[in-house]
C-alpha positions in Angstrom: 1.1 -10.9 37.0 0.9 -12.6 33.7 1.9 -10.3 30.9 -0.2 -10.7 27.8 1.6 -11.7 24.6 1.0 -9.2 21.8 2.2 -10.2 18.4 2.7 -7.6 15.7 2.9 -8.6 12.1 4.7 -6.2 9.8 7.6 -3.9 10.6 6.6 -0.9 8.6 5.8 2.5 10.1 2.6 1.4 11.9 4.0 -1.9 13.0 7.0 -0.2 14.6 4.8 2.4 16.3 2.6 -0.4 17.6 5.7 -2.2 19.0 6.8 1.0 20.7 3.5 1.6 22.4 2.9 -2.1 23.3 6.4 -2.3 24.9 5.8 0.9 26.8 2.5 -0.5 28.1 4.2 -3.6 29.5 3.0 -6.2 27.0 5.2 -9.1 26.0 5.9 -8.1 22.4 6.9 -10.2 19.4 7.4 -8.4 16.0 7.4 -10.4 12.8 8.5 -9.1 9.4 8.5 -11.4 6.4 11.4 -9.5 4.7 13.6 -6.7 6.1 12.6 -3.6 8.1 10.5 -1.2 6.0 10.8 -3.6 3.0 7.7 -2.4 1.3 8.8 1.3 1.5 12.1 0.4 -0.1 10.3 -0.6 -3.3 9.2 3.0 -3.9 12.1 4.4 -1.9 13.2 6.7 -4.7 9.9 8.7 -4.5 9.6 11.8 -2.4 6.8 11.7 0.1 4.0 14.4 -0.3 3.9 15.0 3.4 6.8 16.4 5.5 8.8 14.4 8.0 6.8 15.9 10.9 3.6 14.3 9.6 5.2 10.9 9.1 7.0 10.4 12.4 5.2 9.9 15.8 5.9 11.9 18.9 7.0 8.8 20.8 9.2 7.6 18.0 10.9 11.0 17.8 11.4 11.0 21.6 13.0 7.6 21.6 15.4 8.5 18.8 16.3 11.9 20.2 17.0 10.4 23.7 19.4 8.0 22.0 21.3 10.7 20.2 19.9 10.4 16.7 20.2 13.3 14.3 16.8 13.9 12.8 15.6 16.1 9.9 13.5 19.1 10.7 9.7 18.5 10.8 9.2 20.4 7.5 11.7 18.3 5.5 10.4 16.3 2.6 12.1 12.9 2.4 12.1 10.1 -0.1 10.8 6.8 1.1 14.3 5.5 1.3 15.5 8.4 3.3 12.6 8.1 5.7 13.4 4.4 6.2 17.1 5.2 6.9 16.7 8.1 9.3 13.6 7.0 11.2 12.3 3.4 10.7 15.6 1.4 10.7 17.0 3.3 13.8 13.7 2.7 15.6 13.8 -1.0 14.9 17.4 -1.2 16.2 16.3 0.4 19.5 13.3 -1.9 19.7 15.5 -5.0 19.2 17.1 -4.2 22.5 13.7 -4.6 24.2 12.5 -7.8 22.5 13.3 -10.0 19.6 12.5 -8.6 16.1 11.9 -11.7 13.9 13.1 -10.8 10.4 12.8 -12.3 8.0 10.0 -14.5 9.4 6.7 -14.9 7.7 3.4 -15.4 9.6 1.6 -17.8 7.2 -1.8 -18.3 8.8 -3.7 -17.6 12.1 -6.4 -19.5 13.9 -8.2 -19.0 17.2 -6.8 -22.0 19.1 -8.6 -25.2 18.0 -11.7 -23.3 16.9 -12.8 -23.6 13.3 -14.0 -20.4 11.6 -17.7 -21.2 12.0 -17.5 -22.1 15.7 -18.4 -20.1 18.7 -19.9 -17.2 16.7 -20.4 -14.2 18.9 -18.8 -16.1 21.8 -15.2 -16.5 20.8 -13.7 -14.6 23.9 -15.6 -16.9 26.3 -13.7 -19.9 24.9 -10.4 -18.6 26.3 -8.4 -19.9 23.4 -5.3 -18.1 22.3 -4.4 -17.3 18.7 -2.2 -19.9 17.0 0.2 -18.4 14.4 2.0 -20.6 11.9 5.4 -19.0 11.3 8.0 -19.8 8.6 11.6 -18.9 9.4 14.9 -20.3 8.2 13.2 -23.0 6.2 11.4 -24.3 9.3 7.8 -23.9 10.4 6.6 -23.6 14.0 3.5 -22.5 15.9 3.4 -19.7 18.5 0.5 -18.5 20.6 -0.6 -15.0 21.3 -3.3 -13.2 23.4 -3.5 -10.2 21.0 -2.6 -9.8 17.4 -2.0 -6.6 15.4 -2.0 -7.2 11.6 0.1 -4.3 10.2 1.1 -6.0 7.0 -0.1 -3.4 4.6 -1.3 -4.1 1.0 1.9 -4.3 -1.0 2.7 -6.2 -3.2 -0.8 -7.6 -3.7 -1.6 -5.6 -6.8 -4.9 -5.0 -8.6 -5.3 -6.2 -12.1 -5.2 -3.9 -15.2 -8.0 -5.7 -16.9 -11.4 -4.1 -16.9 -13.7 -4.8 -14.0 -10.8 -5.5 -11.7 -10.1 -9.0 -13.0 -7.2 -10.1 -15.2 -7.9 -9.5 -18.9 -7.2 -12.4 -21.3 -3.5 -12.6 -21.7 -2.5 -10.6 -18.6 -1.3 -13.4 -16.5 0.5 -15.1 -19.4 2.4 -11.8 -20.2 3.2 -11.0 -16.6 6.9 -10.9 -17.4 6.3 -7.8 -19.5 4.1 -6.0 -17.0 5.4 -4.0 -14.1 2.9 -3.3 -11.3 5.2 -1.5 -8.8 6.3 2.2 -8.8 9.7 1.7 -10.4 12.7 4.1 -10.4 12.8 5.6 -13.9 15.7 7.9 -13.0 18.0 5.0 -12.3 19.4 2.1 -14.4 15.8 0.8 -15.0 15.2 3.8 -17.2 17.3 2.1 -20.0 14.6 -0.6 -20.3 12.1 2.0 -21.4 14.3 4.3 -23.5 13.5 4.3 -27.2 10.6 1.8 -26.9 6.8 2.0 -26.8 5.2 1.7 -23.3 1.6 1.6 -22.1 0.9 3.1 -18.6 -2.5 2.1 -17.1 -3.9 4.1 -14.1 -5.1 7.6 -13.1 -3.6 8.0 -9.7 -0.5 9.7 -8.4 1.7 6.7 -9.1 0.7 6.8 -12.7 1.3 10.5 -12.8 4.8 10.0 -11.4 5.6 7.3 -14.0 4.2 9.5 -16.8 6.4 12.5 -15.8 9.5 10.4 -15.6 8.8 8.6 -19.0 8.3 12.1 -20.5 11.8 13.0 -19.3 13.2 9.9 -21.0 11.3 10.8 -24.2 13.0 14.3 -24.2 16.4 12.5 -24.3 15.3 9.8 -26.7 12.7 11.1 -29.1 11.9 7.7 -30.5 10.3 6.8 -27.1 6.5 6.3 -27.4 4.1 6.5 -24.4 0.5 5.4 -24.3 -1.5 6.3 -21.2 -4.9 4.6 -20.6 -7.2 5.9 -17.9 -10.7 5.5 -16.7 -10.8 9.3 -16.4 -12.3 11.2 -19.2 -11.9 14.7 -17.8 -10.9 17.2 -20.5 -8.6 18.9 -18.0 -6.5 15.8 -17.6 -6.7 12.4 -15.9 -5.4 13.4 -12.4 -8.0 15.0 -10.1 -6.5 18.0 -8.4 -7.5 19.1 -4.9 -8.9 22.6 -4.5 -6.4 24.8 -2.8 -4.2 21.7 -2.2 -2.0 22.3 0.9 0.5 19.6 -0.3 2.3 21.6 -3.0 4.3 18.7 -4.4 1.1 16.7 -4.9 -0.6 19.5 -6.7 2.5 20.1 -8.9 2.6 16.5 -9.9 -1.0 16.4 -10.8 -0.7 19.6 -12.8 2.4 18.5 -14.7 0.9 15.0 -15.6 -2.3 16.6 -16.8 -0.3 19.0 -19.0 1.6 16.1 -20.5 -1.6 14.2 -21.2 -3.4 17.0 -22.9 -0.8 17.8 -25.5 2.4 19.2 -24.1 4.4 16.1 -24.9 4.2 14.8 -28.4 5.5 11.4 -27.2 2.4 10.8 -25.1 -0.9 9.5 -26.5 -3.6 9.7 -23.8 -6.4 7.2 -24.2 -9.0 8.8 -22.1 -12.0 6.9 -20.7 -10.5 3.6 -21.8 -10.2 0.1 -20.3 -7.9 -2.8 -21.2 -9.9 -5.6 -22.8 -7.2 -8.0 -24.1 -3.5 -8.6 -24.3 -1.8 -10.9 -26.7 1.8 -11.4 -27.9 2.5 -10.2 -31.4 2.9 -13.1 -33.8 6.3 -11.9 -35.2 8.2 -9.4 -33.0 7.4 -10.3 -29.4 5.6 -7.1 -28.6 2.2 -6.9 -26.9 -0.9 -6.2 -28.8 -3.3 -4.3 -26.5 -7.0 -4.0 -27.1 -8.5 -0.9 -25.6 -12.2 -0.1 -25.3 -13.8 3.2 -24.7 -16.1 3.5 -21.8 -18.1 6.2 -23.5 -18.7 4.5 -26.8 -20.6 1.3 -27.9 -19.0 -2.0 -26.8 -18.0 -2.7 -30.4 -15.8 0.5 -30.5 -12.4 -0.8 -29.6 -8.9 -0.2 -30.9 -5.5 -2.0 -30.8 -2.1 -0.6 -30.0 1.2 -2.3 -30.0 3.7 -1.8 -27.2 6.8 -3.4 -25.9 6.3 -2.9 -22.1 3.4 -2.2 -19.8 3.4 -0.4 -16.5 0.2 -1.0 -14.5 -0.2 1.6 -11.8 -3.6 0.2 -10.7 -3.2 0.1 -7.0 -3.1 -2.7 -4.4 -5.5 -4.7 -2.4 -5.2 -6.4 1.1 -4.2 -10.0 1.3 -7.0 -11.6 3.4 -5.5 -15.1 3.5 -3.8 -14.4 6.8 -7.0 -14.1 8.7 -9.3 -16.3 6.5 -9.9 -18.8 9.4 -10.9 -15.9 11.8 -14.2 -14.2 12.1 -13.5 -10.9 10.4 -16.5 -8.8 9.1 -15.3 -7.3 5.8 -16.7 -4.5 3.7 -18.1 -5.7 0.5 -16.7 -2.7 -1.4 -13.2 -2.2 0.0 -12.3 -5.5 1.7 -11.4 -3.6 4.9 -13.0 -4.2 8.3 -16.6 -3.2 8.0 -16.9 -0.7 10.9 -13.9 1.3 9.8 -15.0 1.2 6.2 -18.4 2.6 7.2 -16.7 5.3 9.2 -14.6 6.3 6.2 -17.6 6.3 3.9 -19.3 8.7 6.4 -16.4 11.0 6.1 -17.0 11.7 2.4 -13.6 13.4 2.1 -11.9 13.7 -1.3 -8.6 14.5 0.4 -6.8 12.1 2.8 -5.8 15.2 4.9 -9.5 15.7 5.7 -10.1 12.1 7.0 -10.1 12.0 10.8 -9.0 9.0 13.0 -11.7 6.8 14.5 -12.0 5.4 18.0 -10.9 1.9 19.3 -14.5 0.5 19.1 -14.5 1.2 15.3 -11.3 -0.8 14.9 -12.6 -3.9 16.7 -13.5 -7.1 14.8 -15.9 -9.9 15.7 -12.7 -11.8 16.4 -11.8 -10.4 19.9 -8.3 -9.0 20.3 -7.5 -9.2 16.6 -6.8 -5.8 15.0 -6.1 -4.8 11.4 -4.1 -1.6 11.5 -2.2 0.6 9.1 -2.9 0.8 5.4 -4.5 -2.7 5.3 -7.3 -1.5 7.6 -8.4 0.8 4.8 -8.7 -2.1 2.3 -8.8 -0.6 -1.2 -9.5 2.8 0.1 -6.3 4.9 -0.8 -6.8 7.7 1.7 -4.6 6.3 4.4 -2.0 8.5 6.2 0.8 7.3 8.5 -0.2 9.8 11.2 -3.8 8.3 11.1 -2.3 4.9 11.6 -0.3 6.0 14.6 -3.4 7.6 16.1 -5.3 4.3 15.6 -2.5 2.4 17.5 -2.8 4.9 20.4 -6.6 4.4 20.5 -6.4 0.7 20.5 -3.6 0.6 23.1 -5.5 2.9 25.5 -8.5 0.6 25.2 -6.5 -2.6 25.9 -4.9 -1.2 29.1 -8.0 0.5 30.4 
């Protein structure tokens, strides 16, 4: 019998889980990763995960590793991203490479449905019996491969949001990009020296911003001349980070509590600009610093102020890169840029905590483009409530549907 060719793009947690299950199910599997295995996780690898190892590993992944003699942490161990990659993701990829070729580094640049243009055969794509065409760049050469089924597990990193108000770049942001850091950097390592004894603006009111603020506060303890400005949309008097009621993830709650304490006066080095947005960036005429114009969301439009900083850390989140499937018929949510049916499902959940969001069924994960699935964090678009265990469950749902 002809084995269907299933291509998986992205070798992160969900991509590797998809590769395991697809291989188990008898598909011809190809796995493409544009960088190295778990590359995106390595960028925030110094950060400890809020969830324990048992919530971040799948039962099948654990079984494979155990059968091959791997020594694994206990299910209640809290690992850093780097540790998780070393003890779980990389060993899994090595086992999978014995089953099929793991193409890394190899970038899937674009995808089409055979010879069909985006606007052709609307609602009738499957009846055309055309395979997917994937343009792949590897070793400075480009080639085209075909696939019966495609899983897009590429995630959202490093496609950052903008720090300017309204979600678009503010004037000067793109020109000063060399002084803006959008990723979650390690401020306990050598990079800390860049921010020691200078003035830094942090933008954002999520857990990444909270992590950065806490680490900058530690630097300020050692170097009192360090200045920290924190601009957030949040105007809550209790602090910028929303805490979950009776949060079952203790480290997450501790981080939120600590960051809020620092913002509301515990650390003299921190100036919290609450309910503020970034209007404008411009280089200082004399010293090379950045002049930042902040505007209050709660005051008249004319009420703005300027601060002068040397560096900016923009913890403003990430968005999906939709260019990969721009020639396919994907119905996207107008608010999150994720697949519309899943976005509607998540909206119906109305959960403030990601732990309360349940997995959906395979039908919800289908797109108008037959046999093309967006899985993992990219499937949530700009919704930040994604959990790895939910991604694994989605893979299981889709795989069961494909082989039924």
